C-alpha positions as CSV (number, residue, x, y, z in Angstrom):
1,M,59.6,196.9,49.6
2,M,57.2,198.6,47.1
3,L,54.6,199.2,49.8
4,V,57.3,200.8,52.1
5,S,58.5,203.1,49.2
6,R,54.9,204.1,48.5
7,K,54.4,204.8,52.2
8,I,57.5,207.0,52.3
9,R,56.3,209.0,49.2
10,L,52.9,209.6,50.7
11,L,54.4,210.8,54.0
12,K,56.7,213.1,52.2
13,V,53.9,214.5,50.0
14,S,51.8,215.1,53.1
15,V,54.7,216.8,54.9
16,A,55.4,219.0,51.9
17,G,51.8,220.0,51.9
18,L,52.1,221.4,55.4
19,V,54.6,223.9,54.0
20,L,52.5,224.9,51.1
21,T,49.2,225.2,52.9
22,G,50.6,226.8,56.0
23,A,49.8,230.3,54.7
24,N,46.1,229.6,54.6
25,V,46.0,228.0,58.1
26,W,47.9,230.9,59.7
27,A,46.2,233.7,57.8
28,E,42.7,233.0,59.0
29,K,40.7,235.9,60.2
30,P,40.6,236.4,64.0
31,T,37.7,234.6,65.7
32,D,35.9,235.1,69.0
33,K,38.2,232.5,70.7
34,T,39.4,233.2,74.2
35,E,43.0,234.1,74.9
36,A,43.5,230.6,76.5
37,E,42.1,228.9,73.4
38,K,44.4,231.0,71.1
39,T,47.6,230.2,73.1
40,A,46.6,226.6,73.5
41,E,46.5,226.4,69.7
42,V,49.9,227.9,69.5
43,V,51.3,225.4,71.9
44,E,49.8,222.6,70.0
45,Q,51.5,223.9,66.9
46,I,54.8,223.7,68.8
47,G,54.0,220.1,69.6
48,L,53.4,219.4,65.9
49,A,56.7,221.0,65.1
50,A,58.4,218.7,67.6
51,E,56.7,215.6,66.0
52,L,57.7,216.7,62.5
53,T,61.3,217.2,63.6
54,A,61.4,213.7,65.1
55,F,60.0,212.2,61.9
56,G,62.4,214.2,59.7
57,R,65.3,212.9,61.7
58,G,64.1,209.3,61.4
59,E,63.3,209.0,65.1
60,L,59.7,207.7,64.7
61,A,60.4,204.3,63.4
62,D,58.4,202.6,66.1
63,A,55.3,204.6,65.2
64,T,55.6,204.6,61.4
65,G,57.3,201.2,60.8
66,L,59.8,203.0,58.6
67,K,63.5,202.5,59.6
68,D,66.3,204.8,58.5
69,V,63.8,207.1,56.7
70,R,64.6,210.8,57.0
71,S,62.7,213.7,55.5
72,P,64.1,217.2,54.9
73,E,60.5,218.3,54.0
74,A,59.4,217.5,57.5
75,L,62.2,219.6,59.0
76,V,61.3,222.5,56.7
77,A,57.6,222.2,57.8
78,A,58.6,222.1,61.5
79,G,60.9,225.2,61.0
80,G,58.0,227.0,59.2
81,I,55.7,226.4,62.2
82,L,58.3,227.6,64.7
83,L,59.1,230.7,62.6
84,R,55.4,231.6,62.5
85,V,55.2,231.2,66.3
86,H,58.2,233.6,66.6
87,K,56.5,236.1,64.4
88,Q,53.2,235.8,66.2
89,T,54.8,236.4,69.6
90,A,57.2,239.1,68.2
91,G,60.0,237.0,69.7
92,Q,58.9,237.8,73.2
93,I,58.7,234.4,75.0
94,K,57.6,234.5,78.6
95,A,59.2,232.4,81.2
96,L,57.0,229.8,82.9
97,E,57.0,230.8,86.6
98,S,57.2,227.3,88.0
99,K,59.8,225.7,90.3
100,V,61.7,222.7,89.0
101,V,62.7,220.1,91.6
102,D,64.6,216.8,91.3
103,D,63.7,213.4,92.8
104,A,65.4,214.5,96.0
105,D,63.0,217.5,96.1
106,Q,65.9,219.8,95.6
107,T,65.3,222.9,93.4
108,V,67.0,222.7,90.0
109,P,68.4,226.2,89.3
110,G,67.6,228.0,86.0
111,E,70.0,227.9,83.1
112,S,71.2,230.8,80.9
113,T,69.9,229.0,77.8
114,H,68.7,231.5,75.2
115,L,65.4,230.4,73.8
116,S,64.4,231.5,70.3
117,F,61.9,229.8,68.0
118,A,63.4,231.8,65.1
119,E,66.9,230.4,65.8
120,D,65.3,226.9,66.2
121,A,63.7,227.4,62.8
122,A,66.9,228.5,61.1
123,S,68.7,225.5,62.5
124,L,66.1,223.2,61.1
125,F,66.3,224.8,57.7
126,D,70.1,224.3,57.7
127,E,69.6,220.7,58.8
128,A,67.2,220.2,55.9
129,R,69.7,221.7,53.5
130,A,72.4,219.3,54.6
131,M,70.1,216.3,54.4
132,S,68.4,217.0,51.1
133,K,69.8,215.7,47.8
134,D,67.6,218.1,45.8
135,K,69.1,221.5,46.9
136,A,66.8,223.5,44.6
137,A,63.7,221.9,45.9
138,V,64.5,222.3,49.5
139,E,65.5,226.0,49.0
140,A,62.1,226.6,47.3
141,Q,60.3,225.0,50.3
142,I,62.3,227.0,52.8
143,K,61.5,230.2,50.9
144,Q,57.8,229.3,51.0
145,A,58.0,228.6,54.8
146,E,59.7,231.9,55.4
147,S,57.1,233.9,53.4
148,V,54.1,232.9,55.5
149,T,52.8,235.7,57.6
150,E,51.7,235.5,61.2
151,R,48.2,235.7,62.6
152,G,47.2,238.3,65.2
153,A,49.2,238.1,68.4
154,S,47.6,236.0,71.1
155,G,49.9,236.6,74.1
156,G,52.2,233.7,73.3
157,P,53.3,230.6,75.1
158,K,55.4,230.3,78.2
159,V,58.5,228.1,78.4
160,I,60.9,226.7,80.9
161,S,64.1,224.7,80.2
162,R,66.5,222.6,82.2
163,T,69.0,219.7,81.7
164,V,68.2,216.4,83.4
165,K,71.2,214.2,84.3
166,P,71.4,210.4,83.9
167,G,69.3,208.6,86.4
168,K,67.5,211.7,87.6
169,T,63.9,212.9,87.5
170,H,62.7,216.5,87.3
171,K,59.2,217.7,88.4
172,V,57.4,220.8,87.3
173,D,54.1,221.8,88.9
174,I,51.8,223.9,86.7
175,A,48.4,225.3,87.5
176,F,45.7,226.3,85.0
177,E,42.5,228.1,85.2
178,P,39.4,225.8,85.6
179,H,37.2,225.3,82.6
180,T,39.7,226.7,80.1
181,P,41.8,224.9,77.4
182,A,45.2,223.7,78.6
183,T,48.1,222.5,76.5
184,V,51.6,221.4,77.3
185,T,54.4,220.3,74.9
186,M,57.7,218.8,75.8
187,R,60.8,218.4,73.7
188,G,64.3,217.4,74.4
189,N,67.6,216.8,72.6
190,G,67.7,213.2,73.7
191,R,65.5,210.3,74.8
192,V,63.7,210.7,78.1
193,Q,60.3,209.7,79.6
194,F,57.8,212.5,79.8
195,E,54.8,212.1,82.2
196,V,51.8,214.3,83.0
197,V,50.6,213.5,86.5
198,G,47.2,214.8,87.7
199,P,45.5,215.0,91.1
200,G,46.1,212.0,93.4
201,G,49.3,211.1,91.5
202,K,47.4,209.6,88.6
203,V,49.5,209.4,85.4
204,L,47.3,211.1,82.7
205,W,49.7,210.7,79.8
206,H,53.3,209.5,79.2
207,S,55.7,209.2,76.3
208,Q,59.2,207.9,75.8
209,G,61.3,209.7,73.3
210,N,62.3,213.3,72.7
211,W,58.9,215.1,72.4
212,G,55.3,215.0,73.5
213,V,52.1,217.0,73.7
214,Y,49.1,216.8,76.0
215,H,45.9,218.8,75.7
216,W,42.9,218.8,78.1
217,Q,40.4,221.1,79.8
218,P,40.6,221.2,83.6
219,G,37.2,221.0,85.4
220,K,36.9,221.9,89.0
221,A,39.5,224.2,90.7
222,S,40.9,221.1,92.5
223,E,41.7,219.5,89.1
224,R,43.6,222.4,87.6
225,G,47.0,221.5,88.8
226,I,49.3,219.0,87.0
227,T,52.9,217.9,87.4
228,I,55.2,217.3,84.5
229,K,57.9,214.7,85.1
230,V,61.0,214.4,83.0
231,I,62.7,211.1,83.7
232,N,66.2,210.3,82.4
233,N,66.7,206.5,82.9
234,G,70.2,206.5,81.6
235,G,72.5,207.8,78.9
236,P,73.8,211.3,78.5
237,P,72.3,214.4,80.0
238,V,69.2,215.7,78.1
239,S,68.2,219.3,77.7
240,Y,64.5,219.8,77.5
241,I,61.9,222.6,77.1
242,V,58.4,222.6,78.5
243,T,56.0,224.9,76.7
244,T,52.5,225.8,77.9
245,N,49.7,228.3,77.3
């Protein structure tokens, strides 16, 4: 029990550190990185926010070995990341121009869902407030997260969202430029199976849960296309968002 308690404290300290050091990470001077590299970094940050959110809600017990452990600090850190992404993109999130089809190869129509990283951040801050027993401490952390300025704009990520019904699979084909960084994150409001499928139907990566992130660099032009699969094996419908650079 003592070891578990120490593990929890260390995780919370590490998460709180993300809030406090975020200003230094995001205030770095611009480098000679390409546009693709910059947006890939942004998408990776969105993936980190999804992981922190899952940890904060106690949904990573299988990975951490900690059951029924929740962390408002993790939710604040996740909200801070999303708020900086919102500032960096000036709230202008481009739609991913890809068709979504189901397992019957029928097109899944778009939804009128309003996507806003700022609204997501505000919701996470409110969730942290409701979860925390130390109201003053969590308010101080939220204030710190909200005060962090953005780096120079990089063009921003592209997103697409749908809702997958029980027993259904959605497929999204995405093409990237050869020899440039490529990053995709996936997050849902319930448990699904995410898969990244490459040329020849090879599964390059998969995850079961409500989030995932995959990063790679396509080689030849013939290797630049991938397919994202979102599989709902049962349970209620799950709304998900795929974000890419």
